[in-house]
N, C-alpha and C positions, 0 to 999 in steps of 0.2 A: 504494499500499500504505499502510496507517495505521501509525502509530508503534508500535502493539501487535503487528502482525504483524511489523514490522521486528525490533523486540526479540526476539521468539520466534524469528524465523529466525537472527538473529545468535548468540543464546543456545544454539541447538541444533545450529549448524552444525558445531562441533568434534566433536560425538558422532557425527552421521551421516557426516562426511568421514572419521573414525576407523574407524567400522563398513564403509565402502565400502573402505578401504585394507585391512582385514583380508580382505574377500572377494576384493579383487583379489590380494592376496598368496596366499591359498590356490589361487587359479585358476593364478597364475604358477608357483607351486611344482609343482601336478599338471601344468601344461602342461610344464615342465622335465622331470619325472621321465619322462614319457611321449612325449618327442619323439623318435620313431624316426629321423627325418632327420637329427638331430644324431648319432645313434650311428653311422648308415651312413656319414655324411661322415668320422667319425673313423677309421673301420675302412678306408675307401678311401684316406685319407691316410697310413695307417701300413703297410698290407698289403705294399707293395713293398719296405719296409725291414725287415721282420720274417722271420726264418727260423728253421728249427729251434725252439728252445726259445720263441722270440718268437711263432711261429705257435700253439705249444700255449697260451701264455699268452693269447693273443687269444681262441682258442675257448673256453677256459676261463671267460674275462670275459665271452663272449656268453652261454654256459650259465648261469652265475651271474645275469646280468641277467634273463635269461628264467625263471630259477626266482624271483628277487623279485618279478618281474611276475605270476607265477602265485601266489604267496603273497599278495599284496596282493588280487588279484581274488579269491582264495577267501575272504580274511577278509571283504571287502566282501559277497561272496555269503552267507557264513555270517551275518553281522550283519543283513542284510536278511531271511533266512530266518527267524532267531531273533525278530526284531521282528515279522514276520508271524505267526509261531506264537504269540506273546505276545498279539498282538491277538486271534487267534482264540480262545486260552483264556481271556482275559478276557471275550470276549462269551459264549463258552460259559458260564462260570462265573456270569455275570450272568443269563443264561438259565435256569441250573439253580436259582439264588437264587429267581428270580420264580417257578419251577415248584414249588419247595418252598414258598414262601408260598401259593401258590394251593391246593396239597395240604393245608397245614395248616390253612386256612380251611376247606376241604371236610371235614377230618376232624372239626374243631370242629362243624360243621353236621350231621354224620352221628351224632355223639355226642349231640347235643341231640335229634335226630329218634328216635334209640334210646331215649332217656330218656323221650320222649313216649310212645313205642309201649309201653314196659315199665310206665308209669304206667296205661295203658289196658288192660292184661291182667290176667286173673285168676291165681289160683295155678298153674292148669295151662298158663299161657303163651298162653291164647286171649282175643281182643279180645271185650269183652262190647258188646252192642247192647241198645237199648231196644226197647219194643214197636213203634216206627214203623221200626225198622230203622236207627236212627242211632247212631253209636258214643256209649256213655255217657259224658259229660264233665262232668256237673252234680255238685256237691257233694251229698251226702245231708243231711238235716236233722240239725242239730247237729254236722255234721263241720267241723273247721277246715281252712283251706286252708294253715295251716302246722302240719303234723302234729308236727314235730320241736319246735317252740317251745311248742306247745300241751302236749305230752308233758312238757317241762320245767316248766310251769305245774302240771300234775297231780302231778308229783313232788314239788314245793315248796309244795304246797297246804297241807299240815299241818306243814310244816317250821318249825321253830323255830330261827334262826341260832344257831349254836354261838359262845359268847363264848370268844375266843381270848386267851389270857393270855401275853405275851411281855414279857421283861425283859433281853435281850441288848443289846450294843452291836454297831456295825457292825462294829468290828474283830472281835469275837468271833464274829458271824455269819460272817465270812470263813473264819476258823479251823475253825469247826465244819463249814461246807460242805465245805471241803477234806478234812477228815477223813472225813466221811461219805462223800465220793465215793470215797475210797481205801479204807475199811475195808468198805463195804457194796457198792460197784459195781466195785471195782478199776480205777477211773479216777484217774489221778495227775495233778495240775496245779500248776503254779508258784503260790507265794502272790501274787505280783505280778499274774500273770494274773487270780486270782480277784478280788483289790482293783480292777482295772480294770473288770472284769465287773460287780460289785456296784455300784460308783460309777457306772456307766452308767446304771443305773436311776434315777438322781437327775435327769439331764439330758434324756434322750431316751425316748420310747416305742419307737422302732425301734433296735435294736442290730444291727449288721452284724459277724459272724464270718468273717474273711476269712484266706486262707492255703492253703498246699499241702494236698493230700488226705492223710488219714491222721492229722492232728494233734489230733483230738477236737473239731473245731467243732460237729457233731451232737451227740456224747455230751454236751457241757456243757450245752446247753440241755436235753437229756433228764434229765441229772443233777439240774438245778435244780428241775425239776418233782417228780422223786422226793424229793427233799430237802424240799420244801414239801409234800409229801403230796397234791399236786394234779396229776396227770399232765399231761405236756406235750402239747398239741394238735400233731400233726404234719401239715403240709399239703406234699407233694411237688409242687414247681412243674412244670408241664408246659411244653413249648415252645408249645403252643396256647393258652396264657393270653393273652388279648387286652384284657379289660376287668374291671371291677371285679365282674362277676357271678361270677367264680371265687372270690372272697371273700365275697359275700354270698348268691349264689345269684340266681334270676330267676323272675318270675311266667309261668307257662305258660298263656297265653290258651286253648290247645286243651283242656287238662285242668282249668283253672279252679284249680289247686293252684300252690303256691309250691315250686320246686326248693330246699330249703335245703342249705346246706353244712355241714360240721362245725365250721368256724370261726365261722359264724353261730350255731349252736346253743350254742356255748361263749361266745360274746359275750352272748349272752341269758341264759344260765346265770349269768355272773360278776354280773349285776345283783342276784341274790338273797343273794350271800355278801359275806364281807369277806375272802376269801382272795385270794392272789396266782395270777392266771392267766398261762401262758405260751402264746403259739402260735409255732410253729416253721415258717418258710418256708423248706423244705429245698432247696438249690440254688437260690436265689430268682433269679439272673441267667441262668437257662437260657431265660427269655424276658425282654422287656424290663420292668423294674420300673415304670416310667412308664405303661406300658399298664394294668397290673391294680392296682396300688397306689397310682395317683395321687390318687385320692379320698380315701384314708385319710391320705396324706401333708398334703393340705390340711386335712383335718378336725383332724388331730393338732396342727397349727401354730397354731390358734385359741387365744388366750390364756385365753378364758373356756370352761370345760369344760362349761357349760350348753349350748354352741353345737355341741357334738360329738355331732351326730345325722346319720343318713344315711336318706333316704327308701327303703323297700323296695317300697311300693305307694302308689298316688296317693289311695287311698278307703280307706273302713272297711267290712269286712263283718261280720255276725253271726257270733261263733265265733273272731274273730281274738284272738290272744295277748294276755293282759293287760297286759303291759308294753310293748305298742307304741302309742304316742300317735300317732293320726291317720295310721297307716300309717309312722311313722318309728321306727327304733331308736336308743335312746342308745347311743353307744359307751362300754363300760365304762372307768373309770378306772384300775381294778384289773388291766388286761391289758397285758402288753408284747409285742411282735412281735420275734422273733429271726431274722435272715435268715442263712443261711451262703451263701458264694460262693466259687467256684473261678475263677481267672482263667486260662483257657486258651481254644484256638481254638473250642471248642463253646459258648462262653458269651458273652453281651453285656457291654459295659462298663458300670460303673455310672456314672451321670452326676452333675454337681454338684449338681443338685437333690435327688437322692437322698441323697447323702453328707452334705450341709449339714444335712439334717434328720434324719440318723442318728448315732449313734455307732459308729464303726469300730474293731474290736479285732483286731490281727493276731496269728494264732497260727501261728507259722513253726517250731516244734520241739516235741517231746515232752519232757515231764518225766519224769526218772528215778523209779523206784519208791523209796518211803521209808515207814518204820514209822510207823503212825498208830493211835491208840486207836480201840477200838470205838465208833463215835458213831451215834446215832439220828437219824432225820428231825425235823425241827421244822416244825410248821404255822404259818405267819406271817400275821398280821394286815396287811391292806393298810393301814389307818389307821396302825398302829404303825410299818409300815415306812416309809411317806411321813414320819411323824413324826421319824424317825431322820435322814432327809435335812434336814427342815427345822431340826433341832436342829444338824446339822452346819454349816449355812450361818451359824448364830448363834455357834456356839464356834469354828469355823475359817474365817471370812471370808476371802477373798483380799484381802491388804493392799492398801493404797493404793499402797505403793512398788511392789508387783508389779504392779499394774494400770497405774501409769505407765510400767513398763518394756514392758508389752504394748503400750501406745499408742505407744512410741517405736519399737518393733519394727514396728507397724503402718505409721508414717510411713516407715520405712526400707525396707520391701517396697514400698510405694507409689512411692517415689522411684527404686528400682532395677529392680523388676520389673513395675510397673504392676498390682499386684494389691492388694486391699483385704480385710480380715478380715470387716468386716460385723457388725452389732450380733447377729445371730443366733449367732455363735460366741463373741462376747464373754458374752452371756448363759448359753450352756452351760458357758462356763469358771468363770463365778461359781457355778454349780450342782454342776458335776462335781469340781472341785479340791476344795471343802471335804469333800464325801462321800469322796473318795479319801484325803484326810489322815485322816478319822475312821475309814477302814478300816485305817490303819496306815501309809498311804503318806506320801510327802514332797510339800510344796506345789510346789517347783520341778520335782520329778520329774513330777507330774501335769500341770503347764504344759508342760514339755517334751514329754510324751506328745501331748497335745492339739494343740499348735502342728505337730508332725511329722505326724500324721495327719489333721488337718482342714486345715491352712493350707498347709504346704509340698507336700503331695499335688497341689495345685493347679498346682504347676509343671510337671508332666507334659504339661499343655495348652499350654505356652510352646514357644517355639522354643529346644530345648536348647542348641543351638550357640551361639545368641544370648546366653544368661545363663552360659555356660560360665565366663567369666572373672570373673562376679559371685559365685558360689557360694563361693568361698575367703573373699572379704570379708563374707559373710553367716555363715559359720562363726565367723570373728573376732569379728564384731559380737554374735553370740549369747552368745559367752563373756565378752566385755566387759560385757553387760549382766547376766548371770546368774551369771558366775563361771566360771573355768577347770574343765572337766571336769563342769559341772553339766547339760548339755544333751546327753547322749550319743545319745538317740533322734533328734534334730533332724541332729547331726553324721553320724550313721551313714547316715541317710536321704539327706542331701545329697550324701555321699561316693558311696553306691550310685548316685544320680542323675547324678553326674559321670562314673562309670565307663560309663554307657550312652552318652555323646555321642561 
């Protein structure tokens, strides 16, 4: 045996010897408990000396022993039976999940087939044929394969863009939006929630509203569309959503037409105006977000907005929409995407890939009603809106002292939890916090919220039992860095996390 083998044998010998002793000990214990011969020997040794009460005690002892044997055997039987049932249920659930997946795919296929058939039928629901008996599937002369997008071209053909004049600040915008929602829509929101919501537009194109049902997630996105005089486009996500065709639509080779979604139509329309557009992905995690929104996440991540394009078709046909360039659509800069999520057993978890590229806003309670002045809607210029965020970065930049504290926190988290912030989150911090301050918030409060919902959230994927002893240390470190009581969001989140362990 080589010296390496001898070292390994000697090194692991205590472990395996201890493991063997445990097995032997369990075996000896069971053998001792069920050694019937020993019990019979004891009875034979003492039965001649026991009379009257002694015999009664001996009989009761035998009955008690038999009862204990019965209980142990019964418990073993129940444990084995429970395990077998569990395994059967797990296998059954796995089969059901596979069947559901297959059925969802079949439903998707049937929907698309139904759409194809619907496109081929006339107003009486009958399929039309040409003189050769073939189904008519060719475009008529002058007809566009993009019906909705071409209709947008026709709508804006003689359109002169309306010049929008705005002169409000971000803080005034927050107050005006809050009062409008209360006075016109009967929707009441806390001013801090409104500040978080508006500031999120500065750092991310995707905003996620999460929380328990009934707290006003969907109505917040709807209310902002009403407030800006540009109705929010609502897309109710379905479990069958599997790819980006649910967002953009798809080209039907059979009918030679493009099945356009309402989202695509609004994306195209947004290129004609300077207004702010909102697309709401309602219950966005009822299907996996990475399936249908992955392409958009990648596009919106590109630093140069000129590269925000998606290919709808690989070629150019006569009659194609005017603003399609070689079959490619420019993703509008003046559109934001707001997703609502409910975290329950019927939905999928949002992955880090999505969270890192979005701004999550937790809505966990409802605001009490309050008196508000009658407030009218305000049409907002996208260029002016973006200008306010640029102005906020210049007037309220995150201080070097604060950035150094964030860097220290990053090093602390790496050392104690093996997690790092990443440049993406630091970039979002530089954009979100100044906008939050301009909305009337506090710099440390903005950083506190961002750390809690963008960084500490990552702790949920760790072994919570392993980091339990480190949580109190992190709370103390945060208070040492930013000041006692200055990071309530982080502290509350960490304490909730600790309670789940």
